[in-house]
C-alpha positions in Angstrom: 125.1 134.4 -27.4 125.6 137.3 -29.8 122.9 139.4 -31.5 124.1 141.7 -34.3 122.2 144.9 -35.3 123.4 146.1 -38.7 122.4 147.8 -41.9 120.6 144.7 -43.2 117.7 145.7 -40.9 118.4 149.2 -39.6 118.8 152.6 -41.2 119.5 154.4 -37.9 121.3 153.6 -34.7 118.5 154.8 -32.4 116.2 152.1 -33.7 118.9 149.4 -33.2 119.6 150.5 -29.6 115.9 150.6 -28.9 115.4 147.1 -30.3 118.4 145.7 -28.4 117.0 147.1 -25.1 113.6 145.7 -25.9 115.0 142.2 -26.7 117.0 142.2 -23.5 114.0 143.3 -21.4 112.0 140.4 -23.0 114.7 137.9 -21.9 115.7 139.2 -18.5 113.0 141.6 -17.3 113.7 145.1 -16.2 117.2 144.6 -14.9 119.6 147.4 -15.7 121.8 146.9 -18.8 125.3 148.2 -19.6 125.7 150.1 -22.9 129.3 150.6 -23.9 130.3 153.1 -26.6 132.8 155.8 -27.4 131.6 158.9 -25.7 133.7 161.0 -28.1 131.2 160.3 -30.8 128.7 163.1 -31.5 125.8 160.6 -31.2 126.3 159.9 -27.5 123.5 162.2 -26.7 121.2 160.3 -29.0 122.2 157.0 -27.3 121.5 158.5 -23.8 118.1 159.9 -25.0 117.1 156.5 -26.5 118.1 154.6 -23.4 116.1 157.1 -21.3 113.0 156.9 -23.5 113.1 153.1 -23.8 113.3 152.5 -20.0 111.4 155.6 -18.7 114.5 156.2 -16.5 117.6 158.3 -16.9 120.6 156.0 -17.2 123.7 156.4 -15.1 126.4 157.9 -17.4 130.0 157.1 -16.8 131.7 159.3 -19.3 134.4 162.0 -19.1 133.1 165.2 -17.4 133.8 167.4 -20.5 131.6 165.1 -22.7 128.9 164.9 -20.0 128.7 168.7 -19.8 128.5 168.9 -23.6 125.5 166.6 -23.8 123.8 167.9 -20.6 124.3 165.0 -18.2 126.2 164.4 -15.0 128.9 161.7 -15.1 128.7 159.2 -12.3 131.4 159.2 -9.6 133.5 156.1 -8.9 131.5 155.6 -5.8 128.2 155.8 -7.7 129.6 153.3 -10.2 130.6 150.9 -7.4 127.1 151.1 -6.0 125.5 150.4 -9.4 127.8 147.5 -10.0 126.7 146.0 -6.7 123.0 146.7 -7.1 121.9 148.1 -10.4 118.2 147.5 -9.9 116.4 148.5 -13.1 118.8 151.5 -14.0 120.8 151.3 -17.2 124.4 152.4 -17.6 125.8 154.2 -20.6 129.6 154.1 -20.3 132.6 155.2 -22.4 134.8 152.2 -23.0 137.8 154.2 -21.9 136.1 154.7 -18.5 135.0 151.1 -18.1 138.2 149.5 -16.7 138.4 146.3 -14.8 134.9 144.9 -14.9 132.6 142.8 -17.0 128.9 142.2 -17.2 126.5 139.3 -18.2 124.6 141.4 -20.8 126.1 144.2 -22.8 125.1 146.4 -25.7 128.2 147.4 -27.5 128.0 150.3 -29.9 130.7 150.1 -32.6 131.1 153.9 -32.8 134.8 154.1 -32.1 137.5 155.3 -34.5 139.9 152.4 -33.8 138.9 148.8 -34.0 140.7 147.9 -30.8 138.0 149.4 -28.6 135.2 147.3 -30.0 137.2 144.2 -29.2 137.6 145.5 -25.6 133.8 146.1 -25.5 133.0 142.6 -26.6 135.5 141.0 -24.2 133.6 142.7 -21.3 130.5 140.6 -22.0 130.1 137.3 -20.1 127.0 135.7 -21.8 124.7 138.0 -23.9 126.3 140.5 -26.3 124.2 142.8 -28.4 126.5 144.4 -31.0 125.3 147.6 -32.7 127.2 148.0 -35.9 127.1 151.7 -35.7 129.5 152.5 -38.6 127.8 150.0 -40.9 124.3 151.5 -40.2 125.5 155.1 -40.5 127.4 154.4 -43.7 124.2 152.9 -45.3 122.5 156.3 -44.8 125.0 158.0 -47.1 
């Protein structure tokens, strides 16, 4: 199923991400969730902060090291990612779509914050059953 979070209900992306996480938790419990986005966006730190606050746990971040340093987090190693994919527990993952090659997940929050439309298609194709699409550009354009 697909749930869309857009400007018809939201005026900021943080609230949309928080609601998506809450909706997923209601349906599947405290199991870790994959959040895909473009880490080159300036709002990646807000997304990481929101995920941390919503779950009371720091998510694993799988983003380029240069971006990780700029937002004050450590990017996961390939080995840490393999471990998370095998047993995520209740830890969420924030991943740059460019780093998320070769795998899919049952539930994904996809933040449409990329410059080219091709990446959002790639994000959506990673989802097996429950896609939560944050219409990032739509929500941010409403603020203007």
